[in-house]
C-alpha positions in Angstrom: -19.2 -11.9 4.5 -20.3 -11.0 1.0 -17.6 -8.9 -0.6 -20.3 -7.3 -2.8 -21.7 -5.8 0.3 -19.2 -3.0 0.6 -21.0 -1.2 3.3 -20.8 -4.2 5.6 -17.2 -4.7 4.6 -16.4 -1.1 5.4 -18.0 -1.3 8.9 -16.1 -4.5 9.6 -12.7 -3.1 8.5 -13.2 0.1 10.5 -13.9 -1.9 13.6 -11.1 -4.4 12.9 -8.7 -1.4 12.6 -9.9 0.2 15.8 -9.4 -3.2 17.5 -5.9 -3.9 16.2 -3.7 -5.0 19.0 -0.6 -2.9 19.3 -1.9 -0.3 16.8 0.6 2.3 18.1 3.5 0.0 17.4 2.1 -0.8 13.9 1.8 3.0 13.3 5.4 3.5 14.3 6.4 0.7 11.8 4.3 2.3 9.1 5.9 5.8 9.8 9.3 4.2 9.1 8.1 2.5 5.9 6.6 5.9 4.7 9.8 7.9 5.6 12.0 5.4 3.8 9.7 5.3 0.7 9.6 9.1 0.5 13.4 9.4 0.4 13.6 8.4 -3.3 10.5 10.4 -4.4 11.1 13.5 -6.5 7.8 15.2 -6.0 7.8 18.6 -4.3 4.1 18.7 -3.4 2.1 16.0 -1.6 -1.6 15.8 -0.9 -2.4 13.8 2.2 -5.3 13.5 4.7 -6.3 14.2 8.3 -6.6 10.7 10.0 -10.1 9.6 11.2 -11.6 6.4 12.5 -8.3 4.9 13.5 -6.5 5.7 10.3 -2.7 5.8 10.1 -1.5 9.4 10.6 1.0 10.2 7.7 1.6 13.8 8.8 4.6 13.3 11.1 6.5 11.5 8.3 5.4 14.1 5.7 6.5 16.9 8.0 9.9 15.4 8.3 10.0 15.0 4.5 9.1 18.7 4.1 11.8 19.9 6.6 14.6 18.7 4.3 13.6 21.2 1.6 11.7 24.4 2.4 10.1 24.4 -1.1 8.3 21.1 -0.4 4.6 21.5 0.5 2.0 19.3 2.1 -1.7 19.7 1.5 -4.8 18.5 3.2 -8.1 18.0 1.4 -11.0 20.4 1.4 -14.3 19.3 -0.1 -15.4 21.1 -3.3 -19.1 20.7 -2.9 -19.9 21.9 -6.4 -17.9 19.2 -8.1 -17.8 16.5 -5.4 -14.0 16.5 -5.4 -11.2 17.5 -3.1 -8.9 20.5 -3.3 -5.6 20.4 -1.5 -4.7 23.3 0.8 -1.3 23.9 2.2 -0.9 22.4 5.7 1.9 22.8 8.2 2.1 22.2 12.0 0.2 24.9 13.8 -1.6 26.3 10.7 -5.1 27.6 11.3 -7.6 24.8 11.1 -11.4 24.5 11.0 -13.8 21.6 10.8 -15.5 20.8 7.5 -19.0 19.6 7.0 -17.9 16.1 8.0 -16.3 17.3 11.3 -12.8 16.7 9.8 -10.2 19.4 10.4 -9.0 21.2 7.3 -6.6 24.1 6.8 -8.3 27.5 7.0 -7.4 30.2 4.4 -4.2 28.6 3.1 -3.1 28.4 -0.5 -4.6 25.8 -2.8 -2.2 23.7 -5.0 -2.2 20.6 -7.2 -0.3 17.8 -5.6 2.3 15.8 -7.6 1.8 12.8 -5.2 -1.3 11.9 -3.2 -1.1 9.8 -0.1 -4.5 8.0 -0.1 -6.0 6.5 3.1 -7.0 2.9 2.6 -9.7 1.2 4.7 -8.9 -1.9 2.7 -7.1 -2.8 -0.5 -7.0 -5.6 -3.0 -4.9 -6.8 -5.9 -3.9 -4.6 -8.9 -3.9 -1.3 -7.1 -7.5 -1.6 -5.8 -8.4 0.6 -2.9 -11.5 0.5 -0.6 -12.3 3.9 0.9 -15.4 5.1 2.9 -17.7 5.0 -0.2 -18.2 8.7 -0.8 -16.2 8.7 -4.1 -14.4 11.9 -3.3 -10.9 10.5 -3.8 -11.7 8.6 -7.0 -13.4 11.7 -8.5 -10.5 13.9 -7.5 -7.9 11.6 -8.9 -9.8 11.2 -12.1 -10.1 15.0 -12.5 -6.6 16.1 -11.6 -4.5 16.8 -14.7 -1.8 15.8 -14.9 -2.7 12.9 -12.8 -0.6 12.8 -9.7 1.2 9.7 -8.5 -0.8 7.8 -5.8 0.3 5.8 -2.8 -2.3 4.0 -0.7 -1.5 3.7 3.0 -3.1 1.5 5.6 -2.6 -1.5 7.8 -1.9 -5.0 6.4 -5.1 -6.4 8.0 -7.1 -4.5 5.3 -5.9 -6.7 2.5 -8.9 -8.2 0.7 -7.7 -10.7 -2.0 -11.1 -11.2 -3.5 -12.1 -7.5 -3.7 -13.3 -6.6 -7.2 -12.9 -3.2 -8.9 -16.0 -1.1 -9.6 -16.2 1.1 -12.7 -15.3 4.3 -10.9 -12.3 2.9 -9.0 -9.0 4.6 -9.8 -6.1 2.2 -9.3 -3.2 3.2 -7.0 0.4 3.3 -8.1 1.8 2.0 -4.8 0.5 0.5 -1.5 2.3 0.8 1.8 1.6 -1.0 5.1 3.5 -1.6 8.3 4.9 -4.7 6.6 6.5 -2.6 3.8 5.8 -1.7 0.2 3.1 -4.1 -1.0 3.5 -2.9 -4.6 4.9 0.1 -6.4 4.5 0.3 -10.2 7.5 2.7 -10.3 9.7 0.9 -8.0 
């Protein structure tokens, strides 16, 4: 497959992820990796995502992280159509939700905040902090616009590693990458 054909690569990686044998077991392993990695983090606000298309669900680990300190907050993205970026709204189990224009659940009428750390879903990933998402550019534009720039941790399954993936001009490198196999890289760790 031509790695320059990112649309074809995305389709393949989505299908490969959906077809992963023992995906539930891999998800449990990744929950453990994320929980351990969060222990040493000092951030009090984390932006995350609602899992779609077989993505890993970070919310159980993040909820456990937030239980330890009541002032910790988790946010889920809401699309800002005017700027083509994401805003993070407070999420907690049982909070009111509604579907956005892409049929992805989002918090309804909760507080907006700027995350200090963003957990970024990765369809694929490559060397040097490179992430492959769905191609809409929302996350890259959001990370480029947030000031101060939050720390970023990509999260996904190890099958998504693409060693020959090349960065495009708009790509914003990640600070860390976590898979079910552990921490792939962490510029601060």
